[in-house]
PQR file with spaces between the fields and no chain letter, atoms N, CA, C, O and H, PARSE charges and radii, in Angstrom:
ATOM       1  N    MET     1      42.859   26.816   50.957 -0.4000 1.5000
ATOM       2  CA   MET     1      43.036   27.968   51.137 -0.0000 2.0000
ATOM       3  C    MET     1      43.927   28.312   50.189  0.5500 1.7000
ATOM       4  O    MET     1      45.080   27.918   50.365 -0.5500 1.4000
ATOM       5  N    PRO     2      43.630   29.092   49.010 -0.5600 1.5000
ATOM       6  CA   PRO     2      44.606   29.355   47.794  0.2800 2.0000
ATOM       7  C    PRO     2      45.737   29.959   48.334  0.5500 1.7000
ATOM       8  O    PRO     2      45.901   30.478   49.438 -0.5500 1.4000
ATOM       9  N    THR     3      46.431   29.827   47.469 -0.4000 1.5000
ATOM      10  CA   THR     3      48.011   30.337   48.143 -0.0000 2.0000
ATOM      11  C    THR     3      48.416   31.373   46.782  0.5500 1.7000
ATOM      12  O    THR     3      48.040   31.255   45.615 -0.5500 1.4000
ATOM      13  H    THR     3      46.298   29.406   46.572  0.4000 1.0000
ATOM      14  N    ILE     4      49.394   32.504   47.446 -0.4000 1.5000
ATOM      15  CA   ILE     4      49.813   33.381   46.077 -0.0000 2.0000
ATOM      16  C    ILE     4      51.526   33.209   46.352  0.5500 1.7000
ATOM      17  O    ILE     4      52.095   32.962   47.415 -0.5500 1.4000
ATOM      18  H    ILE     4      49.699   32.599   48.393  0.4000 1.0000
ATOM      19  N    ASP     5      52.091   33.429   45.032 -0.4000 1.5000
ATOM      20  CA   ASP     5      53.677   33.450   45.215 -0.0000 2.0000
ATOM      21  C    ASP     5      53.684   34.934   44.885  0.5500 1.7000
ATOM      22  O    ASP     5      53.001   35.604   44.111 -0.5500 1.4000
ATOM      23  H    ASP     5      51.629   33.629   44.169  0.4000 1.0000
ATOM      24  N    LEU     6      54.669   35.231   45.713 -0.4000 1.5000
ATOM      25  CA   LEU     6      55.342   36.872   45.972 -0.0000 2.0000
ATOM      26  C    LEU     6      56.818   36.890   45.340  0.5500 1.7000
ATOM      27  O    LEU     6      57.544   35.906   45.480 -0.5500 1.4000
ATOM      28  H    LEU     6      55.225   34.686   46.341  0.4000 1.0000
ATOM      29  N    GLY     7      57.222   37.969   44.680 -0.4000 1.5000
ATOM      30  CA   GLY     7      58.437   37.950   44.406 -0.0000 2.0000
ATOM      31  C    GLY     7      58.927   39.445   44.722  0.5500 1.7000
ATOM      32  O    GLY     7      58.139   40.258   45.204 -0.5500 1.4000
ATOM      33  H    GLY     7      56.632   38.768   44.566  0.4000 1.0000
ATOM      34  N    ILE     8      60.200   39.762   44.445 -0.4000 1.5000
ATOM      35  CA   ILE     8      60.702   40.674   44.334 -0.0000 2.0000
ATOM      36  C    ILE     8      61.524   41.429   42.887  0.5500 1.7000
ATOM      37  O    ILE     8      62.590   41.039   42.410 -0.5500 1.4000
ATOM      38  H    ILE     8      60.841   39.101   44.053  0.4000 1.0000
ATOM      39  N    VAL     9      60.832   42.386   42.476 -0.4000 1.5000
ATOM      40  CA   VAL     9      61.666   42.623   41.198 -0.0000 2.0000
ATOM      41  C    VAL     9      62.182   43.902   40.954  0.5500 1.7000
ATOM      42  O    VAL     9      61.595   44.976   41.081 -0.5500 1.4000
ATOM      43  H    VAL     9      59.966   42.703   42.864  0.4000 1.0000
ATOM      44  N    GLU    10      63.457   43.668   40.553 -0.4000 1.5000
ATOM      45  CA   GLU    10      64.276   44.853   40.569 -0.0000 2.0000
ATOM      46  C    GLU    10      63.835   45.734   38.971  0.5500 1.7000
ATOM      47  O    GLU    10      63.657   45.077   37.946 -0.5500 1.4000
ATOM      48  H    GLU    10      63.934   42.796   40.449  0.4000 1.0000
ATOM      49  N    LEU    11      63.694   47.424   38.991 -0.4000 1.5000
ATOM      50  CA   LEU    11      63.547   47.223   37.923 -0.0000 2.0000
ATOM      51  C    LEU    11      64.793   48.491   37.171  0.5500 1.7000
ATOM      52  O    LEU    11      65.657   48.952   37.916 -0.5500 1.4000
ATOM      53  H    LEU    11      63.839   47.957   39.824  0.4000 1.0000
ATOM      54  N    ASP    12      64.739   48.865   35.905 -0.4000 1.5000
ATOM      55  CA   ASP    12      65.772   49.658   35.300 -0.0000 2.0000
ATOM      56  C    ASP    12      65.765   50.814   36.740  0.5500 1.7000
ATOM      57  O    ASP    12      64.745   51.063   37.383 -0.5500 1.4000
ATOM      58  H    ASP    12      64.037   48.491   35.299  0.4000 1.0000
ATOM      59  N    GLY    13      66.901   51.305   36.977 -0.4000 1.5000
ATOM      60  CA   GLY    13      67.826   52.329   37.597 -0.0000 2.0000
ATOM      61  C    GLY    13      67.694   51.467   39.317  0.5500 1.7000
ATOM      62  O    GLY    13      67.928   52.181   40.292 -0.5500 1.4000
ATOM      63  H    GLY    13      67.730   51.103   36.455  0.4000 1.0000
ATOM      64  N    GLY    14      67.360   50.122   39.536 -0.4000 1.5000
ATOM      65  CA   GLY    14      67.848   49.837   40.798 -0.0000 2.0000
ATOM      66  C    GLY    14      66.534   49.872   41.922  0.5500 1.7000
ATOM      67  O    GLY    14      66.656   49.230   42.965 -0.5500 1.4000
ATOM      68  H    GLY    14      67.170   49.542   38.743  0.4000 1.0000
ATOM      69  N    ILE    15      65.278   50.652   41.655 -0.4000 1.5000
ATOM      70  CA   ILE    15      64.001   49.772   42.354 -0.0000 2.0000
ATOM      71  C    ILE    15      63.733   48.836   42.404  0.5500 1.7000
ATOM      72  O    ILE    15      63.702   48.163   41.374 -0.5500 1.4000
ATOM      73  H    ILE    15      65.178   51.173   40.808  0.4000 1.0000
ATOM      74  N    ARG    16      63.365   48.245   43.759 -0.4000 1.5000
ATOM      75  CA   ARG    16      62.903   46.871   43.754 -0.0000 2.0000
ATOM      76  C    ARG    16      61.346   47.120   44.355  0.5500 1.7000
ATOM      77  O    ARG    16      61.206   47.986   45.219 -0.5500 1.4000
ATOM      78  H    ARG    16      63.391   48.792   44.596  0.4000 1.0000
ATOM      79  N    ILE    17      60.343   46.459   43.954 -0.4000 1.5000
ATOM      80  CA   ILE    17      59.185   46.319   44.237 -0.0000 2.0000
ATOM      81  C    ILE    17      58.408   45.057   44.160  0.5500 1.7000
ATOM      82  O    ILE    17      58.315   44.474   43.080 -0.5500 1.4000
ATOM      83  H    ILE    17      60.457   45.755   43.252  0.4000 1.0000
ATOM      84  N    THR    18      57.901   44.642   45.127 -0.4000 1.5000
ATOM      85  CA   THR    18      57.127   43.243   45.153 -0.0000 2.0000
ATOM      86  C    THR    18      55.703   43.608   44.985  0.5500 1.7000
ATOM      87  O    THR    18      55.032   44.625   45.161 -0.5500 1.4000
ATOM      88  H    THR    18      57.976   45.116   46.005  0.4000 1.0000
ATOM      89  N    GLY    19      55.453   42.183   44.508 -0.4000 1.5000
ATOM      90  CA   GLY    19      54.323   42.001   43.682 -0.0000 2.0000
ATOM      91  C    GLY    19      53.851   40.109   43.391  0.5500 1.7000
ATOM      92  O    GLY    19      54.520   39.076   43.422 -0.5500 1.4000
ATOM      93  H    GLY    19      55.998   41.356   44.366  0.4000 1.0000
ATOM      94  N    GLN    20      52.797   40.321   43.198 -0.4000 1.5000
ATOM      95  CA   GLN    20      52.187   38.957   42.958 -0.0000 2.0000
ATOM      96  C    GLN    20      52.897   38.195   41.533  0.5500 1.7000
ATOM      97  O    GLN    20      52.751   38.896   40.532 -0.5500 1.4000
ATOM      98  H    GLN    20      52.253   41.160   43.174  0.4000 1.0000
ATOM      99  N    LEU    21      53.624   36.902   41.295 -0.4000 1.5000
ATOM     100  CA   LEU    21      54.007   35.923   40.422 -0.0000 2.0000
ATOM     101  C    LEU    21      52.867   35.254   39.721  0.5500 1.7000
ATOM     102  O    LEU    21      52.106   34.428   40.224 -0.5500 1.4000
ATOM     103  H    LEU    21      53.742   36.333   42.108  0.4000 1.0000
ATOM     104  N    ARG    22      52.843   35.761   38.371 -0.4000 1.5000
ATOM     105  CA   ARG    22      51.669   34.717   37.832 -0.0000 2.0000
ATOM     106  C    ARG    22      52.962   33.587   37.118  0.5500 1.7000
ATOM     107  O    ARG    22      52.738   33.100   36.010 -0.5500 1.4000
ATOM     108  H    ARG    22      53.462   36.432   37.963  0.4000 1.0000
ATOM     109  N    ILE    23      53.713   33.396   37.540 -0.4000 1.5000
ATOM     110  CA   ILE    23      54.758   32.548   36.577 -0.0000 2.0000
ATOM     111  C    ILE    23      54.688   31.129   37.176  0.5500 1.7000
ATOM     112  O    ILE    23      54.510   30.908   38.373 -0.5500 1.4000
ATOM     113  H    ILE    23      53.895   33.792   38.440  0.4000 1.0000
ATOM     114  N    GLU    24      54.866   30.078   36.107 -0.4000 1.5000
ATOM     115  CA   GLU    24      54.829   28.632   36.070 -0.0000 2.0000
ATOM     116  C    GLU    24      55.973   28.405   37.315  0.5500 1.7000
ATOM     117  O    GLU    24      56.003   28.209   38.530 -0.5500 1.4000
ATOM     118  H    GLU    24      55.010   30.258   35.134  0.4000 1.0000
ATOM     119  N    THR    25      56.905   28.573   36.141 -0.4000 1.5000
ATOM     120  CA   THR    25      58.201   28.388   36.776 -0.0000 2.0000
ATOM     121  C    THR    25      59.360   29.718   37.350  0.5500 1.7000
ATOM     122  O    THR    25      60.487   29.719   36.854 -0.5500 1.4000
ATOM     123  H    THR    25      56.881   28.732   35.154  0.4000 1.0000
ATOM     124  N    PRO    26      59.077   30.540   38.144 -0.5600 1.5000
ATOM     125  CA   PRO    26      59.813   31.806   38.244  0.2800 2.0000
ATOM     126  C    PRO    26      61.513   31.116   38.284  0.5500 1.7000
ATOM     127  O    PRO    26      61.855   29.937   38.378 -0.5500 1.4000
ATOM     128  N    SER    27      62.300   32.286   38.180 -0.4000 1.5000
ATOM     129  CA   SER    27      63.455   32.218   38.414 -0.0000 2.0000
ATOM     130  C    SER    27      64.326   33.474   38.712  0.5500 1.7000
ATOM     131  O    SER    27      63.985   34.409   37.989 -0.5500 1.4000
ATOM     132  H    SER    27      62.023   33.243   38.104  0.4000 1.0000
ATOM     133  N    ALA    28      65.388   33.790   39.593 -0.4000 1.5000
ATOM     134  CA   ALA    28      66.040   34.640   39.930 -0.0000 2.0000
ATOM     135  C    ALA    28      66.523   35.219   38.486  0.5500 1.7000
ATOM     136  O    ALA    28      66.761   34.299   37.704 -0.5500 1.4000
ATOM     137  H    ALA    28      65.665   33.030   40.180  0.4000 1.0000
ATOM     138  N    GLY    29      66.707   36.396   37.992 -0.4000 1.5000
ATOM     139  CA   GLY    29      67.005   37.733   37.300 -0.0000 2.0000
ATOM     140  C    GLY    29      66.401   36.959   35.995  0.5500 1.7000
ATOM     141  O    GLY    29      67.254   36.586   35.189 -0.5500 1.4000
ATOM     142  H    GLY    29      66.514   37.144   38.628  0.4000 1.0000
ATOM     143  N    MET    30      65.347   36.735   35.756 -0.4000 1.5000
ATOM     144  CA   MET    30      64.159   36.350   34.547 -0.0000 2.0000
ATOM     145  C    MET    30      63.436   37.725   34.592  0.5500 1.7000
ATOM     146  O    MET    30      63.080   38.351   35.590 -0.5500 1.4000
ATOM     147  H    MET    30      64.655   37.038   36.411  0.4000 1.0000
ATOM     148  N    PRO    31      63.270   38.127   32.970 -0.5600 1.5000
ATOM     149  CA   PRO    31      62.834   39.332   32.410  0.2800 2.0000
ATOM     150  C    PRO    31      60.956   39.086   32.819  0.5500 1.7000
ATOM     151  O    PRO    31      60.397   38.035   32.504 -0.5500 1.4000
ATOM     152  N    VAL    32      60.528   39.739   33.230 -0.4000 1.5000
ATOM     153  CA   VAL    32      59.198   39.977   33.616 -0.0000 2.0000
ATOM     154  C    VAL    32      58.739   41.353   32.795  0.5500 1.7000
ATOM     155  O    VAL    32      59.402   42.241   32.260 -0.5500 1.4000
ATOM     156  H    VAL    32      60.983   40.592   33.486  0.4000 1.0000
ATOM     157  N    ARG    33      56.958   41.079   32.971 -0.4000 1.5000
ATOM     158  CA   ARG    33      56.392   42.372   32.758 -0.0000 2.0000
ATOM     159  C    ARG    33      55.138   42.473   33.662  0.5500 1.7000
ATOM     160  O    ARG    33      54.512   41.445   33.919 -0.5500 1.4000
ATOM     161  H    ARG    33      56.419   40.358   33.407  0.4000 1.0000
ATOM     162  N    GLY    34      54.677   43.890   34.243 -0.4000 1.5000
ATOM     163  CA   GLY    34      54.258   43.673   35.367 -0.0000 2.0000
ATOM     164  C    GLY    34      52.864   44.837   35.023  0.5500 1.7000
ATOM     165  O    GLY    34      52.894   45.909   34.419 -0.5500 1.4000
ATOM     166  H    GLY    34      55.186   44.726   34.034  0.4000 1.0000
ATOM     167  N    GLU    35      51.900   44.238   35.567 -0.4000 1.5000
ATOM     168  CA   GLU    35      50.498   45.088   35.403 -0.0000 2.0000
ATOM     169  C    GLU    35      49.870   45.316   36.718  0.5500 1.7000
ATOM     170  O    GLU    35      49.780   44.541   37.670 -0.5500 1.4000
ATOM     171  H    GLU    35      51.876   43.367   36.057  0.4000 1.0000
ATOM     172  N    VAL    36      49.387   46.725   36.568 -0.4000 1.5000
ATOM     173  CA   VAL    36      48.301   46.577   38.166 -0.0000 2.0000
ATOM     174  C    VAL    36      46.935   46.275   38.056  0.5500 1.7000
ATOM     175  O    VAL    36      46.151   46.737   37.227 -0.5500 1.4000
ATOM     176  H    VAL    36      49.461   47.355   35.795  0.4000 1.0000
ATOM     177  N    GLU    37      46.683   45.391   39.035 -0.4000 1.5000
ATOM     178  CA   GLU    37      45.383   44.312   38.225 -0.0000 2.0000
ATOM     179  C    GLU    37      44.968   44.192   40.050  0.5500 1.7000
ATOM     180  O    GLU    37      45.577   44.103   41.116 -0.5500 1.4000
ATOM     181  H    GLU    37      47.319   45.016   39.708  0.4000 1.0000
ATOM     182  N    ILE    38      43.470   44.262   39.530 -0.4000 1.5000
ATOM     183  CA   ILE    38      42.735   43.758   41.072 -0.0000 2.0000
ATOM     184  C    ILE    38      43.372   42.296   41.840  0.5500 1.7000
ATOM     185  O    ILE    38      43.438   41.227   41.234 -0.5500 1.4000
ATOM     186  H    ILE    38      42.975   44.334   38.664  0.4000 1.0000
ATOM     187  N    VAL    39      43.756   42.453   43.075 -0.4000 1.5000
ATOM     188  CA   VAL    39      44.700   41.505   43.542 -0.0000 2.0000
ATOM     189  C    VAL    39      43.711   40.511   44.700  0.5500 1.7000
ATOM     190  O    VAL    39      43.778   39.297   44.894 -0.5500 1.4000
ATOM     191  H    VAL    39      43.703   43.322   43.567  0.4000 1.0000
ATOM     192  N    ARG    40      42.817   41.525   45.340 -0.4000 1.5000
ATOM     193  CA   ARG    40      41.982   40.842   46.097 -0.0000 2.0000
ATOM     194  C    ARG    40      40.371   41.564   46.357  0.5500 1.7000
ATOM     195  O    ARG    40      40.585   42.733   46.036 -0.5500 1.4000
ATOM     196  H    ARG    40      42.761   42.511   45.183  0.4000 1.0000
ATOM     197  N    ARG    41      39.509   41.515   46.595 -0.4000 1.5000
ATOM     198  CA   ARG    41      38.220   41.709   46.674 -0.0000 2.0000
ATOM     199  C    ARG    41      37.920   41.741   47.968  0.5500 1.7000
ATOM     200  O    ARG    41      38.377   40.866   48.702 -0.5500 1.4000
ATOM     201  H    ARG    41      39.335   40.565   46.856  0.4000 1.0000
ATOM     202  N    GLU    42      37.153   42.688   48.439 -0.4000 1.5000
ATOM     203  CA   GLU    42      36.319   42.873   49.861 -0.0000 2.0000
ATOM     204  C    GLU    42      35.206   43.255   49.890  0.5500 1.7000
ATOM     205  O    GLU    42      34.931   44.438   50.089 -0.5500 1.4000
ATOM     206  H    GLU    42      36.782   43.399   47.842  0.4000 1.0000
ATOM     207  N    GLY    43      34.249   42.252   49.679 -0.4000 1.5000
ATOM     208  CA   GLY    43      32.770   43.061   49.787 -0.0000 2.0000
ATOM     209  C    GLY    43      32.616   44.244   48.213  0.5500 1.7000
ATOM     210  O    GLY    43      32.477   43.861   47.051 -0.5500 1.4000
ATOM     211  H    GLY    43      34.472   41.291   49.517  0.4000 1.0000
ATOM     212  N    TYR    44      32.664   45.076   48.494 -0.4000 1.5000
ATOM     213  CA   TYR    44      32.590   45.933   47.271 -0.0000 2.0000
ATOM     214  C    TYR    44      33.601   46.858   47.052  0.5500 1.7000
ATOM     215  O    TYR    44      33.537   47.830   46.300 -0.5500 1.4000
ATOM     216  H    TYR    44      32.776   45.387   49.438  0.4000 1.0000
ATOM     217  N    ASP    45      34.706   46.451   47.868 -0.4000 1.5000
ATOM     218  CA   ASP    45      35.851   47.077   47.499 -0.0000 2.0000
ATOM     219  C    ASP    45      36.742   46.177   46.687  0.5500 1.7000
ATOM     220  O    ASP    45      36.858   44.958   46.822 -0.5500 1.4000
ATOM     221  H    ASP    45      34.758   45.661   48.479  0.4000 1.0000
ATOM     222  N    ASP    46      37.346   46.948   45.833 -0.4000 1.5000
ATOM     223  CA   ASP    46      38.497   46.197   44.970 -0.0000 2.0000
ATOM     224  C    ASP    46      40.163   46.954   45.444  0.5500 1.7000
ATOM     225  O    ASP    46      40.473   48.130   45.632 -0.5500 1.4000
ATOM     226  H    ASP    46      37.252   47.937   45.723  0.4000 1.0000
ATOM     227  N    ARG    47      40.983   45.662   45.515 -0.4000 1.5000
ATOM     228  CA   ARG    47      42.136   45.795   45.980 -0.0000 2.0000
ATOM     229  C    ARG    47      43.423   45.856   44.983  0.5500 1.7000
ATOM     230  O    ARG    47      44.064   44.812   44.860 -0.5500 1.4000
ATOM     231  H    ARG    47      40.731   44.706   45.362  0.4000 1.0000
ATOM     232  N    TYR    48      43.810   46.916   44.322 -0.4000 1.5000
ATOM     233  CA   TYR    48      44.923   46.738   43.508 -0.0000 2.0000
ATOM     234  C    TYR    48      46.523   46.254   43.919  0.5500 1.7000
ATOM     235  O    TYR    48      46.875   46.248   45.098 -0.5500 1.4000
ATOM     236  H    TYR    48      43.290   47.765   44.422  0.4000 1.0000
ATOM     237  N    GLY    49      47.314   45.909   42.968 -0.4000 1.5000
ATOM     238  CA   GLY    49      48.469   45.569   43.365 -0.0000 2.0000
ATOM     239  C    GLY    49      49.225   45.144   42.107  0.5500 1.7000
ATOM     240  O    GLY    49      48.653   44.673   41.124 -0.5500 1.4000
ATOM     241  H    GLY    49      47.029   45.914   42.010  0.4000 1.0000
ATOM     242  N    MET    50      50.625   45.348   42.199 -0.4000 1.5000
ATOM     243  CA   MET    50      51.596   44.552   41.118 -0.0000 2.0000
ATOM     244  C    MET    50      51.182   43.228   40.635  0.5500 1.7000
ATOM     245  O    MET    50      50.877   42.465   41.551 -0.5500 1.4000
ATOM     246  H    MET    50      51.090   45.730   42.997  0.4000 1.0000
ATOM     247  N    VAL    51      51.093   42.771   39.511 -0.4000 1.5000
ATOM     248  CA   VAL    51      51.153   41.237   39.339 -0.0000 2.0000
ATOM     249  C    VAL    51      52.270   40.949   38.261  0.5500 1.7000
ATOM     250  O    VAL    51      52.150   41.679   37.277 -0.5500 1.4000
ATOM     251  H    VAL    51      51.341   43.391   38.767  0.4000 1.0000
ATOM     252  N    PHE    52      53.193   40.175   38.214 -0.4000 1.5000
ATOM     253  CA   PHE    52      54.052   40.054   37.105 -0.0000 2.0000
ATOM     254  C    PHE    52      54.362   38.714   36.013  0.5500 1.7000
ATOM     255  O    PHE    52      55.235   37.922   36.368 -0.5500 1.4000
ATOM     256  H    PHE    52      53.290   39.583   39.014  0.4000 1.0000
ATOM     257  N    TYR    53      53.939   38.570   35.235 -0.4000 1.5000
ATOM     258  CA   TYR    53      54.176   37.794   33.920 -0.0000 2.0000
ATOM     259  C    TYR    53      55.469   37.353   33.243  0.5500 1.7000
ATOM     260  O    TYR    53      56.114   38.323   32.845 -0.5500 1.4000
ATOM     261  H    TYR    53      53.230   39.214   34.947  0.4000 1.0000
ATOM     262  N    ALA    54      56.096   36.042   32.969 -0.4000 1.5000
ATOM     263  CA   ALA    54      56.744   36.180   32.368 -0.0000 2.0000
ATOM     264  C    ALA    54      56.949   36.514   31.032  0.5500 1.7000
ATOM     265  O    ALA    54      55.939   36.391   30.339 -0.5500 1.4000
ATOM     266  H    ALA    54      55.571   35.254   33.293  0.4000 1.0000
ATOM     267  N    VAL    55      58.115   36.962   30.369 -0.4000 1.5000
ATOM     268  CA   VAL    55      58.187   37.991   28.917 -0.0000 2.0000
ATOM     269  C    VAL    55      58.504   36.690   27.864  0.5500 1.7000
ATOM     270  O    VAL    55      58.648   36.892   26.659 -0.5500 1.4000
ATOM     271  H    VAL    55      58.936   37.062   30.932  0.4000 1.0000
């Protein structure tokens, strides 16, 4: 079964959002960039969510 790394990212202004982390070794306080991508496929339905990458 595949695993998913999740993280809480704080944006400018203090808003926090949860998303998938596609980062080899994440650490608290590191800068990231986010993109909306397909995070799951169910039949013909695509589910979109936030995915974060290291800057």
